[in-house]
N, C-alpha and C positions, 0 to 999 in steps of 0.2 A: 512259568507264570509268576508274576510278581505277587508278593504277599502284602496286603494292605493292613494298616493298624486297626485293631479291634476297638470296640467301645471302652471307654475308660471312665470310671466314676470320679467326679470331682469332689474333693473333700469339703464338707460343710454345706453341700447343696442338698435340697430336699428331693427325695426320689419316692415314687410310688410305682407299682407294677402297672404296665410293662416299663421297667426302669431304663431299658436300653434305647428308648427313644429320647432320653434326656431328662433333665431335672424339671420339676413341676413348679414353676414360679410365675407362669403367665397369669397376670391379672391380680396377683397378691404376693406378698413377700415371704410366705412360708413361716412367718414368726407368730402369726395369729390367724384365726378365722373369724371374720366379722359378720355378725347378724344384725342388719339394720333395724329390723322390726319383728319382734317375736310376741305373739299373743298366746298365752298359756293358760290352760284350764287344769287345776290340780285338785284332786280329792285325796284326803288323808284319813287314815284309820289305824288303830292299834290292833296288833295281832298277837298270837301265841309266840313268845320269844324262842321257846325250844323248837317249835316246828319250822319257823323261818331260819333258824340257825343251821339247819341241815342243808340249806341252799348256799351257804357261804363257804368260799374256799379258805385254805389255811391262813391263819394270821388275823382273820376278821372276826369280830365279836359283835353281836347284836346289842344295840343300845337299849337302855331302860327308860321309857317304854319302847317297845319294838314298833316303830311307826313306819307304815307302808305309805308311800305317796305315789299316786298314778297321775302323770302329767301328759296332756295332750298339748302340743305346741305347733302353731302355724308359723314356720320360719320363712321370712321374706327378706329380700335384699341381701342374699348370701354372697360374699365377695368371691369365694373360690368357685361358685357356680355362675360367675359372670352376672351377678345380680338376680339370679333366679331364686327359687325357693322350694320347699317341700314340707310335708307334715310328718310329725312323729308322735308316738306314745311311748313314754318311758315309765318303767316300774322300778322304784328305788326303795331301799330300806335304811333307816338310820342305823349307823354302825361305826365302829372303831377298828383301826388297823393297829395291831400290836405285834410288831416284828422284831427281829434281832437288832436292827439298826434304826428303824423308823417307827414312829408312832403318830397317828393322825386320827381325827374325828370328822365325821361328815355323813355322806350317804354313799351306799354301795349300789351300783347299777346291777339290778337282777336281769333286766332285759330291756331292749329298746326296739320297737318296730318303726320302720321308716318306709315311705312310699317312693323313694328314688334310689337308684343304684349308687350314684356318686357319693353321697354322704355315708352310705352303708359301708362301702369298701374302705373309705378313709377312716371311719370310726373303728372298724374291726382291725385293719392292718396297723394303723398308727397309734390309736388311743387305747386299744384293748377293751372297747365297749362291746358288749354282746348284742350285736344288732342282727335283725332279721327283716326281710321284706314283708310288708303288709299293705293291704288296701285301706287307705286312711283318707276319707273324704274331708273337706273343710268342715268346721264345726257347724251344727245346725242350730237355729234359733226359732222357738215358737212358744207362745203362752208364757212369756217372761222366763223361759228356761233355755239353757244352752247345753249342747251335748256333743258327743263324739263316739266313734266306733273304730274297730280294727277287724278286718277279715282277711282270710287267706283262701284263694281260689273260691271266693263266695261264701266260705264257712265263717260265721260270725264268731270272733274269739273273745272280744270284750266290748263293753259299752259303758259309757259314763254320762252322768247327767248333773248339772248344777242349777240351783234355784235360790230364791231369796237373797239375791246379791245386792249388797249395799256398798257404795263407793267409799273408800277410806279418805279421811281428811289428811292434812299435811303430817300430823303427828303419827297417825296410823301408818302412813306411807314410810315414814322414817323407820318404824319398827320392822316392817316387812323388808326394807332394804338392809337393815342391820342383820336380820336373820339370813338373808341371801348371802351377805358378805362373809358370814361366819361358816358357811357350809362348804366343805371341800367334797367334790365328786370324785369317787374312787371306782376303779374297775379291776378286772383280771384279764390280762392279755395272754391268750392261749393260741399259739400258732403250732398246729400239729406237725409232726414229722411226715415225710412223704408216704410212709406206710400206715399212718394213723395209729401206730402203736406206741407212740411217745410224743414228745413236744420239742420243737426247736426253741421256743420261747414259752414259759409259763410262769407269770409273775404278776404281783399286784402293781397297779398303776395309780398315780395321783394326777388328777386332771383339773388344775386350777383354771378359773375363768373370771372375767370382770363383767358384771351385769349392772345395768341401771334400770330400775323400775320407775316408770313414769306415771302409771296409773294402776290402781288395784282395787278390787271389790272382794269382800268376804261374804260367805253364805254357806249353804248346805249342799251336800253332794252325795252321790252313791256310785259305786262301781260294781259291775257284774261281769265275772269271768265265766265263759261257757266251755265246759269240758267237751272234748271231741276225740276223735280217733285218728290214727296215723293216716288212714286212707283219705280223710277229708282235709287234714291240715299236716302234711308230712314235715314241714319246717317247724311248726310251732306247737304241735300237740303236747310234747313233753313239758314245755314251759307253761302253757296256759293251764293244763291239768294240775300241775304242782301249785300254781297260784290260786286256782279255784279251791284247793283244799285248805288254804290258810283262812282261819276264821276271822271275822270282823268282830273283835271284842268291844270296841268302842269307836263310834264315828267321831272324827276330829274336825269336821267341817270341810270347807272348800274355799279356794281362792282363784280369782281370775286376775291376771296381770298383763300389762303391755309395757314393753321397753326394748332395749337392745342388749346384745351380749357379744363379748369377744372370748373365744376359746384360746387360751394362751398356750399355743402349740410349743413355743420355745421353752416354756417352763414345765411342761409335763414330763414326768419321769417315772421310772419303776421304783418300787419300794421293796425293802428286804426286812 
């Protein structure tokens, strides 16, 4: 019997599992992930820095003040999804990374829920973003309010609401853009070993992006996390229960934005 050549990885090509079917470049260049239209609702509040610091991996330090931001984003026109879209809810905390070689400031990703498998697997395997699946409807609008929710198997995990939204003028929009430009998104990439007793990769990650805010509205907002048990939300119960325990020491308002974003895949890297 003749022996045929096996699959060979090509140096410099982007691969995701199952990698043995070839590199993943159809429809995009693998250098960036383009989001043509993002509508984001974000609620911000200050919490107890000591309590939230227990959730941060080595090298990360909570900023002062310890600001939590909870963002619901309707992502549309996503190039690696052939122009499709999905919804997500991300919980971030203002933080710094102080490593042996690297030092950065921005926000640390505590958790991201998404309602589509494709961006979940890419974010976990490639970016080191702690993503879980969630049931996330499009935002609701009634009585001059806007809101969102996340559930798992029908169990409500969190809900958010925004009101008293006022559109920003050009000067205010510039301020929001400057704030977005100054923030680096950071994560922790943990790929467990096959026996779950160790890690093949466990390291901090820097996730630069380019964002353009076209419209923005400022207002008030609230977030409610709903504690649950393992039997009702086996994926999310640990995370939502820990987040529910963080006190809201000061409400810092809310913002609604519309714009586009590029995740700069080729510039993303681990930190030491």
